[in-house]
N, C-alpha and C positions, 0 to 999 in steps of 0.2 A: 131739300134734306131728304139723307137712308133712312129706311125704318131703324136702321139699331142707332143712330141717333136721336129720333124722336125717343125710342124706347127707353134710353137712357138719360133725356131730359123729363120725361113723365116718370120716372124714378126719383130724379133730383128731386123734381116738384112734389113727390109724394113723401120724402125722408123731411123736406123742409116743413111741410104743414104737419103743427104738432096735432094728434090725435082728439077730438072734441069730448070733453066728457060729459053724458047727461044730467041737465040741471036735477038738481032735488026739488021738492015741493017744497016753499016757504021761505027758499036760500035765495036773499038779496044779493050776495055777492057773484060774481061770476068766478069760475073753475080756476081762472089764473091767478087771482088773488086770494083764492081758497088755497091753489098749490103753492105760490107764493110764501104764505104766512104759516105755513107747514115746513119749509126748507128752513126758513130764519131760523124756526126753535132748533130744527134737526141740526142747523148749523153751528148752533151755539155748544149744542149737547155733544158736537164732534169735535170744535177748536178746543173746549173743555178738558176733553179725554185727547187730544194730539200730542201730550206727552207720554201717553201710555202706545201710542202708535208704534204697531211693529215696523223694525225695519228691515233690509232685503226688500227680497222680492214680494212678500204679501204687504209688506208696507208700500211700496209702488202702487200693488194691485189698489189698495185702501184708499191711497189719495188719487190715483183716476174713478174710482168709484165714487168718490167725494167729489171729485172735479163734476164729473158726468150729474149726478144728485143738484147741485148748484146751479147747473145748467138745465135743469128740468128734464134730463132723459131719464134719469130713473126714480122710481118711486120713493115712498119713505117707505113701506116694507121692505125693499128690496135694501134700501140703506143699512135699516136696522139688522137686516140678518148681514151685512157687513161687518157694521157693527161688534155683533155676535162673534163673527169667525175671528176675528182679530181680539177679543179677550186673552191675557196673559194666563197663562196655564199655572195653576196654585200645583206646587210644590208637594210630595208628600213628605211624611216627616219622618223619622228613625224615632226608636225609642230614646235614645242619644239626645239624638237633636231637641226633641221635646224638650226632655229633662235642663237641656243649656239655655233653651230659649226662657224658659222659669228661670233657672238660677241665674243668669244674667239680669232678670227683672228684680233679683233679688225678694222672692215670694216663696211662702210656704205653699206647698201644694192646696190646701185649703181655700187659700185667699185667690192663688192665681185661676184655681178653678171657679170659685165665684168671678172673678172675672170675665173669666169666659162662660161664665151659665151654664155648665156643666156640673155634674156630681164630683165630689174631692175620688172617688172610689174609679170614675171612668178616668181621672187625670191618673191615677195611680195606673192603672191597668194599660194605657197609653205609656206612661214612661216605664213600665214592665215588657213592653212590646207584646204585650195580650190582646188587643184590640187595637185599632187605627182609628182617630179621627178623622170624619167626612162632613161633606155640606158644611154647613155654616160653622162649625166647630174649627174646620182646616183651615176654611176662609179667616177667621178669626184669628188662628196662629198663624198664618201667614203673615197678617196685619202686624200682629205682636212682634215678627218675626223682623218684619221689614222696616218700620216702621216705630217698632218701641211699646211698650204700654199706653203711652200718651195718645194713641190712635184710637185707644178704647175709652179713654175718659172724657166725658162731655164736657 
């Protein structure tokens, strides 16, 4: 065999062997069992979120990362980073859009504000365009816009 062939075979054998993780004290399960248990729970999460998987190139990248995770090539932390990157963006709403969402629900400002867990004056400022909702309020507003008021009712 030539040196080049030996080097290629050596690289292939290194790539085929998974890196062993050091055992933690007091742990009876081996690392492979522990890793597969973690993958199973995350796989369920990613399967539950499959309907929100982005389309196009980012969707293909996500599906590739999911396949690598299922094969054990990437860890849970890296897969969570991919999950985070693939979250849908929450749109910003104009004052007219916010008022349209509220009127579509057929609620007064005070009642809608109570559903949103904000003050009535905050909702009034949003509808006048003086302030913009952000954070959790923006996410709740997006839920009501997409799925209706029933998304907030338990």
